[in-house]
N, C-alpha and C positions, 0 to 999 in steps of 0.2 A: 251309268254303270256298261253301257249301249256300246260308247263311243273310245271304249279305254284300246288302247295303241300300248303299254308298260302297264307290268307289274316290276315296280318294285321295291326290296324287303330290306331294313332294319336288319344286321346280323343276332346283334349281345342281345341275347335273350325270346327275338324273335326268332331266328334260325338254329341259334346253335347257345347249350344251355352251360350259363355264363357259373350256374353253381356245381357243374359238374366235376370242376376243379377237383375241388374242397370236395365232393363226396366219397369222389376215390381217394380221400388222404383218409374219410370220416374213421377208420381201423387206428390209425397215429394221433389223430384230433379230437379225437373223443364225440362226445352227444353234440358238444356244441359249437359242432359244423357247418350246422345249417347256420346258423344266429352267425356265426363267423361270416363266413360264404355271403349272408346276406348285407353285412354292413360294407366288407370287402367291396362289393358293389357298387351300395351310396358311397360311400367315399369316395370311390371311381365316379360316378359320376361328378358330383359338386366339384371333387378337380377340374373337372374339365370345365364346368359352369362358370367355376372361380379365375379359374387360367384363361377362360374370352371376354371374362369381362375386367380383369388387371389387363391386358393385352400381350396376356408372359406365356407365348406359346404356347407347350414341347409335346409334343407328340403321345401318341395310347399309349405305349410299352411303356414310356418316362412316368406316363400317368400311374398305371396300372401298379411301376413297382411299386409307387409311393405310397400307393393307396395301401399295396401290400405290406408296407412295412406297421404304414400307422395304426391296419389290423391286427396283425403279426403280435406286434407291441399292446395293446388293444383287452385282446381273449390269452394272451401268456400261451402262444405256441414258439414253442422251440424254433430257432432263428436257423437252425442245421434245417427246416425243410422249408426256407423260402425259393430254393431256386426248382424243387422238387414241383409246388404250386406252379412258382408260371413255366415250369417248360409243358402240367398239366392243359396249363389259358393257351396254349397256342394251339393244342390238338385239342379243343372242345366238342363236346359230342354235338351231334344234332338233335335235337326234339323230334321222338320216333316216326311221324306221319311228313316230315320236311320232304325223305327224299326221292319218295311216288310220290305227292304230291308236283313237285314240281318237275316233275320228270312229266308226269300229264299237262301241267302247262307249259310245257316246251312244246308239246308235240299241237297247243294251238294256233303255238307262230307270235305269239305277244314275245312284246321287246320283253326278258326280265330280268336283272340286276337286282346288286347286290346296293347300298348307302348309305352306308359305314361310319363310325368313329375312329374307326381303325387302323391302321397304316395299311400303307398295299401290300408288304410282305407279312401280316397278321389274317390280313382275310386272306390269302390266297393257300396261305399256309393251311389252312380252318375249310378253305373249300376246296384242297388236293387232298391234305389227309381224312375228312369224311367222304370220299369217292364222288364229289360231285361237279368234276371239273369237266368242259361244254355243256354245262345249261345255264350259265350267265353272259348274258350279250356283252357287260358291262360289270366294274366291281370297283364305284365310285369314295374313293377317302376325302378324310378331310382335309387333309392335307392338302391339297391339291388348289384348296384357299386359304389356308394355313386359321383357321375356324372352329370351333366345334358345332352343333348341334343345341339349340334349335336357332343359329341365327343360318337370317334367306338365304346365305351364298351357296350354301350346303344342299337347302334341296331346288337352288335353282341348277346345280350341274345337270341332270338328265335332262333338263329341257330346255337348254342350247345345243346339248350331245344332239338329243333326237329335233329338234324341232319342229317338238309339237307342242297341246293347250296343258294347260299348270291340269286343267282337270280334265285331261287326257291319262295320267295317270293315279294308278290305284298307285296307294303307298300305305304297307301294313308293317305296324312294332310293336311292341307286345308292352314298349313303354309307356303313357297315360303324354307325360309332357310332348318328347316327340308327334305324335300319333297330332296331338296340335300343335305343335308346329308344321309339321310338311299342311296341316290340315287350313291353318292360318297361313297360309304361302298360297294355299290354292289347291295343293293335292285332292285324292277322293281320298279320305281316310279312314283306312278301317283297324279298329282294335283289335288284336289279339292275343284275350282276356286268358290267360292259363290258370289264373291262381281264383278266379273268383275275386276280385278287386274292384273296389272303388272308383269312378272316375275324374282326373278333379276337373275344377274349375277353373279354365282355362281360354275362355272364350270362342269354346269349340268343341261341337260333338259329333265324335263318330258317325262316316253314312252310315257302317255296319260293325257289329260288336259280333267279332267268331269267334269258341273255345279250341280252335287249333286250325291248323289251315284245311285241312280235311273240310272244312264248309266254304271253304276257298272259292274251290270247287263248282258249289254251285247256287254264285255269287257273276261267278265270269264267266 
């Protein structure tokens, strides 16, 4: 970790709480809100992988909407809530420590960036709604290469932009498959294990494991 030149973050689930949209509607959805939120997220990810394999690309907003439709049908949630849930997804909350940690990292003069499946518009809106403007040097979207993570073309974008070595990038994600994707590409990948989960067997062991981003400050 001594030669770190850039610290790059996944967005959804790492900086921004993907369950916060459904949580804000839990009074309407009821006790099933968390199961619904988890299913929506899992289906959303499955659709990104399947579309990549089938070479039938649609942007992340389309995937998010399609996966929401399926989830609402399965959990029997009133269809009148669809627009409310989608609008809330555009302004997901950050996790509690995110803003403070990013500001401290900014003072250390690392290149800071987001590397995400999200569209540029969605990502910029998330950054703006959470008052994170002027923190990131770049917001990399998979729309630049037209295929979702964990394709190597996605992880290649920051390397090409910054003209640095793969191992000079620290990459953080809460998604185990994304940590493995970045790590197998060549990043120094750190797993943000917020939920005390078990890591996948995908030919990669994270360089570090942290419970939240506060621990990153002790690493870099």
